[in-house]
C-alpha positions as CSV (number, residue, x, y, z in Angstrom):
1,S,-33.5,56.4,-20.8
2,L,-30.8,57.2,-22.6
3,S,-29.1,55.9,-19.6
4,L,-31.0,53.1,-18.9
5,L,-31.0,51.8,-22.0
6,S,-26.7,52.1,-21.9
7,E,-26.9,49.9,-19.0
8,L,-28.4,47.1,-20.7
9,P,-25.5,45.0,-22.2
10,A,-24.1,45.6,-18.6
11,V,-27.3,43.7,-17.0
12,F,-26.7,41.1,-20.1
13,D,-23.4,40.2,-19.6
14,G,-24.2,40.3,-15.9
15,V,-27.2,37.7,-16.6
16,K,-24.6,35.5,-19.0
17,L,-22.0,35.1,-16.1
18,A,-24.9,34.2,-13.6
19,A,-25.4,31.4,-16.0
20,V,-22.5,30.3,-16.7
21,A,-21.4,30.4,-13.1
22,T,-24.7,28.7,-12.4
23,V,-24.0,25.8,-14.9
24,L,-20.7,25.0,-13.7
25,Y,-21.9,24.5,-10.2
26,I,-24.1,22.3,-11.6
27,L,-21.2,20.5,-13.3
28,V,-19.1,20.4,-10.1
29,R,-21.7,19.1,-8.1
30,C,-23.0,16.8,-10.8
31,L,-19.4,15.1,-11.9
32,N,-18.3,15.5,-7.9
33,L,-15.5,17.4,-8.7
34,M,-14.7,18.5,-5.2
35,S,-14.3,15.4,-3.5
36,P,-11.0,14.1,-2.8
37,T,-9.7,11.0,-3.9
38,A,-8.1,8.5,-1.8
39,P,-6.7,5.4,-1.1
40,P,-9.5,2.1,-0.2
41,E,-11.1,1.9,2.7
42,I,-9.4,-1.3,4.6
43,V,-11.6,-3.7,6.7
44,Y,-9.7,-6.5,8.3
45,Q,-8.5,-7.9,11.1
46,D,-4.4,-8.3,12.2
47,T,-2.8,-11.5,11.2
48,L,0.3,-12.5,9.2
49,L,-2.0,-12.9,5.7
50,S,-3.4,-9.7,6.4
51,R,-0.2,-7.6,6.1
52,Y,1.1,-9.6,3.9
53,L,-1.1,-9.3,1.6
54,L,-1.4,-5.4,2.7
55,K,2.5,-5.7,1.7
56,S,1.9,-7.6,-1.5
57,C,-1.3,-5.5,-3.4
58,P,-0.8,-2.1,-3.7
59,M,-4.0,-1.5,-6.2
60,L,-5.8,-1.4,-2.5
61,T,-2.7,0.7,-0.6
62,K,-2.7,3.8,-3.0
63,E,-4.7,5.8,-4.2
64,Y,-7.1,5.1,-7.0
65,I,-7.7,7.8,-9.0
66,P,-10.4,8.2,-11.5
67,P,-10.8,9.8,-14.8
68,L,-10.7,13.3,-14.2
69,L,-13.2,15.0,-15.7
70,W,-16.2,12.3,-15.3
71,G,-14.4,9.9,-13.2
72,K,-15.5,10.7,-9.8
73,S,-19.0,10.6,-10.9
74,G,-20.7,7.3,-9.5
75,H,-23.2,7.6,-12.5
76,L,-21.2,8.6,-15.4
77,Q,-19.3,5.3,-14.2
78,T,-21.7,3.2,-14.1
79,A,-23.1,4.3,-16.9
80,L,-20.1,3.5,-19.5
81,Y,-19.5,0.2,-17.9
82,G,-23.1,-0.6,-18.4
83,K,-22.8,0.7,-22.5
84,M,-19.5,0.0,-23.5
85,G,-17.9,-2.5,-20.5
86,R,-14.0,-1.1,-21.4
87,V,-11.9,0.2,-24.3
88,N,-10.2,-0.7,-26.5
89,T,-11.5,-4.5,-26.0
90,P,-9.0,-7.8,-26.5
91,T,-10.7,-10.5,-28.6
92,P,-9.5,-13.8,-26.7
93,H,-9.7,-16.7,-27.5
94,G,-11.5,-19.7,-26.3
95,V,-13.5,-23.0,-26.2
96,R,-17.3,-22.9,-25.6
97,K,-18.2,-26.3,-23.3
98,F,-21.7,-27.6,-23.3
99,L,-22.9,-29.5,-20.2
100,P,-26.3,-31.0,-20.6
101,M,-26.1,-32.5,-17.1
102,L,-28.3,-30.3,-14.7
103,Q,-31.0,-32.2,-13.1
104,D,-34.1,-30.4,-15.1
105,G,-32.4,-30.8,-18.5
106,A,-30.7,-27.6,-18.8
107,T,-27.9,-27.3,-20.8
108,A,-25.2,-25.3,-18.6
109,T,-22.5,-23.5,-20.7
110,F,-19.0,-21.8,-20.3
111,D,-15.8,-20.8,-22.0
112,L,-12.5,-21.9,-21.6
113,F,-9.5,-20.2,-22.1
114,E,-5.9,-21.4,-21.6
115,A,-3.1,-19.1,-20.1
116,L,-0.7,-17.4,-22.1
117,G,2.4,-18.3,-19.9
118,D,3.4,-20.1,-17.1
119,H,1.6,-18.5,-13.8
120,S,4.5,-16.8,-11.2
121,T,4.0,-19.5,-8.6
122,G,4.6,-22.7,-11.6
123,D,1.4,-23.7,-10.9
124,D,-1.7,-24.5,-12.5
125,I,-4.3,-22.2,-11.7
126,T,-7.6,-21.6,-13.2
127,M,-10.0,-18.3,-12.8
128,V,-13.7,-19.5,-12.5
129,I,-15.5,-16.4,-13.2
130,C,-19.8,-15.6,-13.0
131,P,-20.3,-12.5,-14.5
132,G,-22.7,-9.9,-13.5
133,I,-26.9,-10.1,-14.2
134,G,-27.3,-11.6,-17.6
135,N,-24.0,-11.3,-18.3
136,H,-21.6,-13.9,-20.6
137,S,-17.8,-14.3,-22.1
138,E,-18.3,-12.1,-24.7
139,K,-19.4,-8.5,-22.5
140,N,-15.8,-6.9,-23.0
141,Y,-15.2,-6.1,-19.3
142,I,-15.4,-9.7,-19.6
143,R,-13.2,-10.5,-22.3
144,T,-10.4,-7.3,-20.6
145,F,-10.8,-9.5,-17.6
146,V,-10.0,-12.9,-19.2
147,D,-7.0,-11.6,-21.2
148,Y,-5.2,-9.8,-18.2
149,S,-5.6,-13.0,-16.1
150,Q,-4.8,-15.4,-19.2
151,Q,-1.6,-12.8,-19.7
152,Q,-0.5,-13.4,-15.8
153,G,-0.8,-17.2,-16.3
154,Y,-4.3,-17.7,-15.5
155,R,-6.8,-20.1,-17.0
156,C,-10.0,-18.6,-16.9
157,A,-13.5,-20.7,-17.1
158,V,-16.4,-17.5,-17.3
159,L,-19.7,-18.7,-16.6
160,N,-22.6,-18.0,-19.2
161,H,-26.1,-18.1,-17.1
162,L,-28.7,-19.8,-18.5
163,G,-30.4,-17.6,-21.4
164,A,-27.8,-14.9,-21.7
165,L,-26.6,-16.2,-25.1
166,P,-28.2,-14.4,-28.0
167,N,-28.8,-16.7,-30.4
168,M,-28.8,-19.9,-28.1
169,E,-31.9,-21.9,-27.2
170,L,-32.6,-22.9,-23.7
171,T,-33.5,-27.1,-23.0
172,S,-35.6,-26.9,-19.8
173,P,-38.0,-24.4,-18.5
174,R,-35.6,-22.5,-16.4
175,M,-33.6,-19.1,-17.1
176,F,-30.8,-18.2,-14.3
177,T,-31.3,-15.9,-11.2
178,C,-30.1,-13.9,-8.1
179,G,-28.9,-17.2,-6.4
180,C,-29.0,-20.5,-8.4
181,T,-25.4,-22.1,-8.3
182,W,-26.6,-25.3,-10.3
183,E,-24.3,-23.9,-14.0
184,F,-21.8,-22.3,-11.9
185,A,-21.5,-25.9,-9.7
186,A,-21.2,-27.7,-13.3
187,M,-18.6,-25.4,-14.4
188,V,-16.2,-25.9,-11.7
189,G,-17.2,-29.9,-11.8
190,Y,-16.0,-30.0,-14.9
191,I,-12.5,-27.9,-15.0
192,R,-12.0,-30.3,-11.2
193,R,-11.8,-33.2,-13.8
194,A,-10.4,-31.9,-16.8
195,F,-7.4,-30.6,-14.7
196,P,-7.0,-32.9,-11.5
197,Q,-4.0,-30.3,-10.4
198,T,-5.6,-26.8,-11.2
199,L,-6.2,-24.7,-7.7
200,L,-8.9,-22.5,-8.0
201,V,-9.4,-18.9,-7.8
202,V,-12.5,-18.0,-7.7
203,V,-14.1,-14.7,-9.0
204,G,-17.6,-13.1,-9.3
205,F,-19.7,-9.3,-11.0
206,S,-22.1,-8.0,-9.1
207,L,-24.9,-10.5,-9.0
208,G,-21.4,-13.4,-10.7
209,G,-20.5,-12.4,-6.5
210,N,-23.9,-13.5,-4.8
211,I,-23.8,-16.5,-6.7
212,V,-20.2,-17.5,-5.8
213,C,-20.1,-16.7,-2.5
214,K,-22.9,-18.9,-2.3
215,Y,-21.5,-22.0,-3.4
216,L,-18.4,-21.5,-1.4
217,G,-20.6,-21.4,2.0
218,E,-23.4,-24.4,0.9
219,N,-20.9,-27.1,1.0
220,R,-17.4,-27.5,2.2
221,S,-16.5,-29.5,-0.6
222,N,-16.8,-26.2,-2.4
223,Q,-13.8,-24.9,-1.2
224,E,-11.5,-27.9,-1.7
225,R,-8.2,-27.3,-4.3
226,V,-10.0,-23.1,-3.8
227,L,-7.3,-20.7,-3.4
228,C,-9.1,-18.0,-2.2
229,G,-12.4,-16.0,-3.6
230,V,-12.9,-12.4,-4.7
231,S,-16.4,-10.9,-5.1
232,V,-16.8,-7.3,-6.7
233,C,-19.7,-5.0,-6.4
234,Q,-22.5,-7.1,-5.2
235,G,-25.9,-6.2,-2.5
236,Y,-25.1,-9.8,0.1
237,S,-28.6,-9.4,0.7
238,A,-31.5,-9.3,-2.2
239,L,-34.2,-9.4,0.7
240,R,-32.7,-6.0,2.1
241,A,-32.2,-5.0,-1.0
242,Q,-35.3,-5.1,-2.8
243,E,-37.1,-1.9,-0.7
244,T,-33.5,0.6,-1.9
245,F,-34.9,-0.4,-5.4
246,F,-38.0,1.7,-5.6
247,Q,-36.0,5.0,-3.7
248,W,-34.7,7.6,-5.7
249,D,-32.0,8.0,-4.2
250,Q,-29.3,8.1,-6.6
251,C,-31.6,7.3,-9.5
252,R,-32.1,4.0,-7.7
253,R,-35.8,3.9,-9.5
254,L,-34.7,4.7,-12.6
255,Y,-31.9,2.1,-12.5
256,N,-34.3,-0.5,-11.1
257,F,-36.2,0.5,-14.5
258,V,-33.4,0.2,-16.8
259,L,-32.3,-3.5,-15.7
260,A,-35.8,-4.6,-16.2
261,N,-35.5,-3.6,-19.5
262,S,-32.5,-5.5,-19.5
263,M,-34.2,-8.6,-17.8
264,K,-37.1,-8.0,-20.7
265,K,-34.7,-8.2,-23.7
266,L,-34.0,-11.8,-22.5
267,I,-37.0,-13.7,-21.3
268,L,-39.2,-12.6,-23.6
269,P,-37.0,-14.2,-27.0
270,H,-37.5,-17.4,-24.6
271,R,-41.0,-17.6,-24.7
272,D,-41.6,-20.6,-26.2
273,S,-39.2,-22.6,-24.4
274,L,-40.2,-21.7,-21.4
275,L,-44.4,-22.7,-22.4
276,S,-43.9,-25.4,-24.4
277,L,-41.3,-27.2,-23.1
278,N,-42.8,-29.9,-20.3
279,S,-42.9,-29.5,-16.6
280,S,-42.8,-25.7,-17.2
281,S,-44.1,-23.6,-13.6
282,I,-44.5,-21.1,-16.3
283,A,-48.3,-19.0,-17.9
284,D,-48.2,-17.2,-21.0
285,A,-50.2,-14.8,-18.7
286,D,-46.3,-14.8,-16.3
287,L,-45.3,-14.0,-19.2
288,S,-48.1,-11.4,-20.1
289,R,-46.6,-10.0,-16.5
290,V,-42.5,-9.4,-17.7
291,S,-43.3,-7.4,-20.2
292,A,-45.7,-5.1,-18.4
293,A,-43.2,-4.8,-15.7
294,T,-41.3,-1.8,-14.8
295,S,-38.9,-3.2,-11.3
296,L,-36.8,-6.3,-11.2
297,M,-39.2,-7.1,-8.4
298,Q,-41.9,-7.6,-10.4
299,I,-40.0,-9.3,-13.3
300,D,-38.6,-11.7,-10.2
301,D,-42.1,-12.5,-8.8
302,S,-43.7,-12.9,-12.1
303,I,-41.6,-15.4,-13.4
304,M,-37.7,-16.0,-11.6
305,R,-38.7,-17.3,-8.3
306,K,-41.0,-20.0,-9.8
307,F,-38.3,-21.6,-11.2
308,H,-37.4,-22.9,-8.1
309,G,-41.0,-23.3,-6.8
310,Y,-40.6,-21.1,-4.3
311,S,-43.9,-19.1,-3.3
312,S,-42.9,-15.9,-2.2
313,L,-40.6,-13.1,-3.4
314,N,-39.7,-12.6,-0.3
315,E,-38.7,-16.5,0.2
316,Y,-37.3,-16.9,-3.3
317,Y,-34.7,-13.5,-1.9
318,E,-34.2,-14.8,1.4
319,K,-33.1,-18.2,0.3
320,E,-30.7,-17.2,-2.3
321,S,-28.5,-14.8,-0.6
322,C,-25.3,-15.8,-0.2
323,V,-25.9,-13.2,3.4
324,H,-27.1,-16.8,4.8
325,Y,-23.7,-19.0,3.1
326,I,-20.7,-16.5,3.2
327,H,-20.0,-16.6,6.9
328,K,-19.2,-20.5,5.8
329,I,-16.5,-19.6,3.9
330,T,-13.0,-20.0,5.4
331,V,-10.7,-19.7,2.6
332,P,-9.2,-16.0,2.2
333,L,-11.8,-14.0,0.8
334,L,-11.9,-10.5,-0.9
335,L,-14.9,-8.6,-1.0
336,V,-15.1,-5.6,-2.8
337,N,-17.5,-2.9,-3.1
338,S,-18.1,1.3,-4.5
339,L,-19.1,3.9,-2.1
340,D,-20.9,5.9,-4.9
341,D,-22.0,2.7,-7.1
342,P,-25.9,4.4,-7.2
343,L,-27.0,0.3,-7.3
344,V,-26.0,-1.5,-4.1
345,H,-27.5,1.4,-1.1
346,P,-24.8,1.9,1.5
347,S,-26.7,0.4,4.2
348,L,-26.3,-3.0,2.5
349,L,-22.8,-2.8,3.6
350,A,-23.0,-3.6,6.9
351,V,-22.4,-7.5,5.8
352,P,-19.3,-7.0,4.7
353,R,-18.0,-4.9,7.5
354,S,-19.8,-7.5,10.1
355,L,-17.9,-10.0,8.2
356,T,-14.6,-8.9,8.4
357,E,-15.3,-8.7,12.6
358,K,-15.9,-12.0,12.8
359,M,-13.9,-14.2,10.3
360,P,-10.3,-13.3,9.5
361,N,-9.8,-14.8,6.6
362,V,-11.8,-11.4,4.9
363,M,-10.7,-8.6,3.9
364,F,-13.3,-5.8,2.5
365,A,-11.9,-3.4,0.3
366,L,-14.4,0.0,0.1
367,T,-12.9,2.5,-2.6
368,Q,-15.0,6.4,-2.6
369,H,-15.2,5.9,-6.3
370,G,-15.8,3.8,-9.6
371,G,-19.6,3.5,-9.4
372,H,-21.2,-0.2,-10.3
373,M,-18.7,-2.6,-11.8
374,G,-16.7,0.7,-13.1
375,F,-13.3,1.5,-11.6
376,F,-12.4,3.3,-14.8
377,E,-8.6,4.8,-14.8
378,G,-6.9,7.3,-16.8
379,A,-6.0,11.5,-16.9
380,V,-8.0,13.4,-18.0
381,L,-11.0,12.1,-20.2
382,L,-10.0,8.7,-22.1
383,P,-10.1,5.8,-19.7
384,Q,-7.2,3.6,-19.5
385,R,-8.3,-0.1,-21.1
386,L,-7.3,-1.8,-18.1
387,S,-9.8,-1.4,-14.7
388,W,-8.4,-0.7,-11.2
389,M,-11.2,-3.4,-10.9
390,D,-8.9,-6.3,-13.0
391,K,-5.8,-5.2,-11.9
392,A,-6.6,-6.1,-7.5
393,I,-8.4,-8.7,-8.4
394,V,-5.1,-10.0,-10.6
395,E,-2.6,-8.7,-7.4
396,Y,-4.9,-10.1,-4.8
397,A,-5.1,-13.5,-6.2
398,D,-1.0,-13.6,-7.2
399,A,-0.1,-12.0,-4.0
400,I,-2.6,-15.4,-2.5
401,C,-0.8,-18.2,-4.8
402,H,2.1,-16.8,-3.4
403,W,1.5,-17.2,0.1
404,E,0.0,-21.3,-0.4
405,K,2.8,-22.1,-2.2
406,K,5.0,-21.1,0.5
407,K,2.8,-22.7,3.5
408,R,2.7,-26.1,1.1
409,C,6.8,-25.5,1.2
410,F,7.4,-25.8,4.2
411,L,4.9,-28.4,5.2
């Protein structure tokens, strides 16, 4: 018995080592630490423009290296974006514009930020930017991107999604939806009138990517004076995406629940406006269903589809998705996604892949890491202020601006 007692410390030490090894294994797996870094996968047709872009845009061809300890986890990248947006966020100074001109009495708003210097081409260029779901110009990731773009010589116009700005009342019984382009079109129209000589770079983040691609493809005239378009982290087809949001793979069902709660916080403060304004299609029972919703789909079915008179959720998702319009875009278009984005199922990436096979103007960049709208860079722990996404978009826009400038000089 004494010999057994003497062996107990060694047994306890073995248990401790096994526990530590188990914890380390779980951390390595959860943080995806063994995943190698790599350059983005670039899918494109071999054209003079694509060759020029690959030479002019090193962000698209060199390794994207996320922060060492946590940056290879798509969940942590997404969570940090969702909680903070960016770190050490600047405060660009802009002017808020109000456009009370929409057909149903809605008042669109956007923030206008002037360039902080001349663009390298010498041209007047405006980035027209559509943020992600329920976002606006005051979000940290938007402020960071705007500040960087201003420094590179771009004027920036940022749409504030209808109903998303805090302390701003609705003037019609409608909020933003996943594919309504009315507010974005109103902002672009204002920019065209106010700056007749300006050229446009169209940028959309997440849900905003769906809106800008749908806008560009809806009407050929929407592409006039547009140099290029950029879409980041969108899912292309809401109809196909809805099924994946109920799956537990990559915790997508949990994200669905979190996003639904965020939407409820946007919608319910507008209860009085949505119910009291004339010709409202929304009833009190609809808002009660929103209060009880646990998924985005329940919210969309209860209220969002009714803003535009869709008879079913499937019809709403089908008609509001850019997948039916994106093939009509003829200007250069960069589509960016991340393979570890927990919100965008890999099956949805078949859309941009097939587009590049048919359309020489489309380039698809797929990173190994980055999560949903994260794309943080940094050495070990703390991320840098600018993300890979910020630099890649501006670099691509710069390259297109110079390409088009050379074309105009030769004509």
